[in-house]
N, C-alpha and C positions, 0 to 999 in steps of 0.2 A: 652643352658644356656646363659641368657642375663646379662652379668656382668655390663653393663651400667645402667640397671634398678636398680640393687642393690645399686650402688653408688648414683644414683639420689634419691632413696627412703630410704636412711639410717636413716633419721629422723623418717619415718613411721615405719620402722622395730624396732627401739629402743623404740618407743612409744608402739608398740604391746608387746614387751618384758616386759615393765613396767606394762602394763595392765594384762599380764599373771601372773606376780609376785604378783600383788595386789589381784588376785583371788585365787591363790594357797597357798601362804604363810599363810594367816589366817586359811584356811581350815586344813592345816597340823598341825599348832600349836594348834588350838582348838580341833581337833580330838585327838591329842596326850594327851592334858591335861585331856579331858573327859575320855579317855581310862584308865588312871592310876587308879582312884577309881574303875571303872568297872572291870578292869583286876584283881585288888587286891581282889575284892569281888569274882570274878569267881575262883581265885586260892584257895580260902578258902571254897567255897561251890560247891559241885559237881552239885547240882540242878541249881544253878545260872550259872555255866559254861555251862551246857547243853542248858539252855534257851538262854543265850547271844550269844553263838556260832551259834545256829540254826537261831536266828533272824539276826545275822550278815551275815550268808550264804545266807539267803533269800534276805536280803537287797542288797547284792552285785550282785545278779542275775537280779535285776530290770534294764532294759535298761536305759541308761543315758538320752536319749531323753524323755522317759516316766516320769522319775523322775523330769526332768526340767520343764515339763508341770504340774505335780502334785503339786510341792512345791508352786508355786504362787497361785494355786487354794486354797490350805489349808491356806496360809497366806493372801489371798485376796490382793495380790500385782500384779504389772505389770509384765508380762512375760519377759519384757526386763530389769528388775531390776537385776543388777549384783549380788546382795545379794542372789538371788535364786540359782545361780550357786555355790556361796560360801557354802551355806547350803547343797546343793546336794553333793558337794565334801567332806564336813565335814562328812556327813553320810557314804559315801564310805570309807573315811579314818578310821572312827570308826569301820566299818565292818571288816577291816583288822587289825586294831591296837589292838582291844580288845583281840583277840586271842593271839597276840604277847605279850601283857602285862600280860595276864593270864599265859602264858608259862614262862615269865620272873620271875614273883613272885613265881611260882611253882618251879623254878630252884634254889631258895635260899635254902641252906641246913638247914634242920629243927634243927639240933643240934646247929647251930650258933644262930638261933632265940631263942632257948631255953636258951642258954648261956646268951644272951643279956637280956632276961627276968629275969634270975637268979641273974644278977648283978644289977638289979633295973631299967632297961629301961622300961618306961611306954609305952602304946600303940602307940601314935603318935610319941613319941621320938624314939621308936624302929623302926618304919616305916621309918622315915626320916634319922636316923643315921645308920641303919643296912640294912634293907630290900631293900629300894629304891636304895642305892648305889650298892649293890650286884646284883640287877636285872638290873642295868644300861646297861651293854653290850648287853643283849638280847633286851632291850627296844630300844637301839640305832639301832640295826640291823633291828628291826621292823619298826621304823620310817623312815629308809632309803628306805625300800621297799615302804612304803606309799608315800614318797616324789616323787619317780619316777612315781608311779601309778597316783598320783594326777596331776602332771605336764602334763602327757599324756591325762588324762581324761578331763582336762579343755578345750581342743581344741573343744570338742563337743558343748560347749556353743555357738560357732560361728554359728551353724545351726539354732539357734533361735534368732540371732541378737546381741549376747553379744560379743563385740569386744575383741579379744585376738589373740594369734599367730595362732589359728585355722582359723581366718578370711582369712589368706593367702590360705587355702585349698578351701574355698568356692569361693573366688575371682578367683583362678586359674581354678576351674571347670566352672565358668560362662564365663570366658574370654578365656578358652582354652589356658592358659599361664602357661606352666610347671615351669618356673622360680620361680613363687610365691609359688608353692607347695614345691619345693625343699628348698626354703628359710625357709618356715614354719617348715619343717621336721628337718632341720639342727639346727634351732634356738631352737626348743623344746628339741632336744638331748643335745645341749650345756647347756641349762638352767637346765635340769635334772642333768647333770654332775656337774654343779656349786652348785646346792642344795646339792648334795651328798657330795661334797668336804667340804662344809660349815658344814654339820652335822658331818662329820668325824672329822673335826678340833674341833668342839664343844665337841665331845666325848673325844678327847685327852686332852682338857683343863679341862673339868669337871670331868673326870675319869682318872687322871694320874696313879692311881694304876693299872688300867687295862693294860696300856701300859707297865709298868714295869713288870707285871706278864707275858706278852707275850714275852718280851725281855729276861727274865730270864729262860723261859721254854726251855728244850733241843729240838733241831730240830729233826724232824722225821728221817732225814738221819743219824744223829748221833746215834739215838736210835736203828736203824737197823744195824749199823756197828759194827761187833764184836770187842771187845777189843783186843789189841795186845796180841798175844799168845793163844787166845781162839781158839780151834779147830785145833791147829797146831799139 
């Protein structure tokens, strides 16, 4: 491990981190936003769910390199355009997130939805005021998985010349310099952890009721412990 190289190239490392964020953050956000209506539709229609999940499964099995070559061909764009990687990452995010969104909306109790309808909540009003908030915890869990996956997958873009943290892997291979590969791995792990912490904090801010529900729930240990005098 060459610590001197890390200190000398701190600016390069930080630049690669920013490039990685610029590629992954839009894909996560766009994939999440598109998955909401698709997931809601899938939770309301068995046929739609079957089709969307099959398409998502097929999409996620496409090798990343093949998709990165196919996207610019379809868009008639340069293969080195970073937007190609953003689009590919968005498609992978959708493949994962649609299933999570469908499960999230399906988990909302039907009696609560019926009660909201009975008291006069219209379609979109009921969606934003009742169904989306109740589906929030499962949506958050899904987007956290998508976030980690996206940060990892983005490194593949370096193989076709799109600069990001994955560039340290290709450089390390070409130069037989292990330090760069280790720096790339550690940086990706840290970035994935930072994204996860940010999403978790956003979940706490936007869904304070979920935090209160968890804190008020009895612990499993207490539930398993017999009350004093029981079984004596």
